C-alpha positions, 0 to 999 in steps of 0.5 A: 495460488499464483496471485498469493505466490506472486505477492509473497516473493516481493516480500521475500526480496524485502527480507533479502534487501533488509539483510544486505542494508543491515550488513552494509551499515553496521558491517555484520550479519544480521544473523550474528546480532543478538535477538534483543538489539534486532528487536529494539532495532525493529521497534525504534523502525516502527515507531519512527514510521508509524509517527512520521516525526520526520514528515511533521518536520517539513514545513514546505508542505505541511500536508505532506505528512498527512497525506503520506499517513492516509495513503501509508495506512490506508494501504496497510488497511486495505491490505490486511482487510483483503487478508480478512476477506480472503480467509472468510471466503476460504472458510465459506464465509458469506459474500459479497458483504453488504455496503452496511458491513463494517469492513466494507464501510472501513475499505470505503475509507481506506480507499478514499484516504488512499485515492485523496493521499496519492492525489495530493502527492501527483499534483506535488509531483506536477508542481515541482515538475514546473520548478525542474525538480526531477522525479524518476520513472518510478516515482510516477509509475508508483504513484499512478499505480496506487492511484489505479488500484484505488480507483479500480478498487472502488469501480469494481465495488460500484459496479458490483453494487449495481449488479452489472455482472458482465463488467464487474468481473473485467473490472475487478480483473484489472484491479487484480492486476494493478494490485498484482503490479503493485504488490511485485514492485513494493520492494 
């Protein structure tokens, strides 16, 4: 319950930030906007985010749009699967899943995408730091936290598959804390 409550808070912050941004951009309250106009705006934003058109125009780093898609879709996919698993466990479903379970296989694909994409962005940051390009602490912290979430999740799965329960629980605890920090810093 504490983890869930703390995970919901960032989404409340995102909504508040979106309302403030809307007021700053359009000079009117979000609640004053017509639902159809708001719906078109949301659809356009989601379409742009999913298509990654602006990222695809980057000529300097052609892998950037692919790495960003990998990280974004892996993050969303892992979040969705985590929610599905929480519901499955809460309703008495069998757990842990077998290694051949479609949810487990899909989770592993997403984990590999998250780790690979994040490593790409970290390498780019290292290369850019040698050219006097400045990154903020948050840029580094967010990427490192994404990488730690992916690596600790994979480590938890591997240790659990090896049935090393004494080690699995502390590693899983670390994974949950990294994911919590990731959720809390999301806005």
